[in-house]
N, C-alpha and C positions, 0 to 999 in steps of 0.2 A: 505716666501715672496710672492710667486704667489698667495697663498690664500689671502693674505691682499690686494694685488693689485686687485685680482679679486672681492673681496668684495667691494671695493671702486669704481670700474668701475660699478658695479650694482646698485649704488645709483641712483635713478631716477632723471633725470633732471626735475625740477618743470615744470608744465603745462604752467605757464607764459612764461617760457624761451625756451620751446621746438621749437617754430618757429624761434628762432634766430640761430639754428644749431650750437651751441656751440660744440667745439671739444675739447679733452683732453689737448691740447696745451694752451687752454684758462683758465684751471682751476688753475694753478700754478699762472698766472697772477693775476687772480680775487682774489686768496687766499692772496697773498701779499698785494693788495690794501685793502682788507677787513680787515684783521688782523693787518696791519702795518700802514694803512692809505695811504693818497694820496702821490705820489712820482713823480718824473721826469722819463723820458723814460730811462735816464742813469742809474739811480738807480734801476729800474725795471730789466734792462739788466744785471747788475751786480749781482743782487740776483738770477736771472734765470739762469745766467751763458750762456747768448746768446748775440749775436751782438746786439747793439742798433738799427741797421736797421731792425732786425728781430722783435724787440719788437715795433718798430715804425709802422711796418706793422700791427701788432695784435691790437695795440691801435686804429690805423686808421680803421680797420674792426670793431671793437667793438663800436668805436665812431659812424660809420655809422649806425650801428643797434640800437643806443641809450642807449647801456649798460655804455659806459665810456664817460667822457667829460674832455676837457682840459681847464685849466684856467691858466692865466697869474700869475706868481710868484709874490706876493706883494713886496718882497724884492729885486727881480732881474727881471725887466720886460722882459729880453730876454729868460728867462726859462719858460717852460710851465709845469704845474703840472697835472698828470692825476688822476682822481678819479672815482669811481663808481657813476652813477647817482642816485640821491634820488629816483627816480621811481623804480630803479631795486634794490636798497640796501636791503630792507627787504626780498626779495625773495632768493637773493644770500646769505644773512646772514643765513637763515633758512637752505638753501641747504648745505653751506659748514661748518656751525657750528656743524653739526652733527659728522663729522669727528674730529673736534678739541674738541669737548666735549668728545668723546671716548678716546682720547689721554690723555685729562686732568684727566679723570676718573681713568684709569689704571696706569698713572704715579704718581697720587696722593698717590696711595697705597704703593709706593716704597720709600725706603730711598734715601737720596741725592746721595750716592755712587751708588745705583743702577740706578738711573735715569741717572746719568752720564756715567755709563757703556752702558747703552741702546743707548744714543746719540752718544757715541764714535763708538760703534759698527755699528750703522746705517751710520755714517759718513765714517767709513772704508769701508762698503759695497759699498757705492756711490763711493768713491775713486778707489776700485777695478774695479767696472764696467766701470768707465771713462778710467782707464788703458787699460782694455780689447778692449775698442772701439776706442782706440787712442786719448781719451779726446775730441772727436769731439761732443760737446754737441749740436751743432747747425746743424748737417748734417743729423740726422736721421729723420725717418718718425715719426711725433708726432700724427698722427691721429689714 
């Protein structure tokens, strides 16, 4: 696992994004928006397993940098939908797609049972790590 994490951390931030000072805490948020599409702050918070106030701060920070934008929900004007700006979407997609492509490549070669075992193992690892740190998903240093 440390080798995998180390490899991911060495993926260079694209030149177009370097001035934005993106930190590791931004990667998961951007990944969810890129691969799962626009969503509310509460939906992002649930997926990231952090408080909505934490996500709201991240969204505000990335909005000020021009990476994210918020739109009124067409079905409920009280809700705001967060998305990656069109200006940054291609660069973020190229950057994060490398990891998604690698997962797709290696998982495609496995049987459905083997893929299920990999996913179950990774979830069990994540759960064990959460148990060790008291489940405090929001309190650690994310940088």
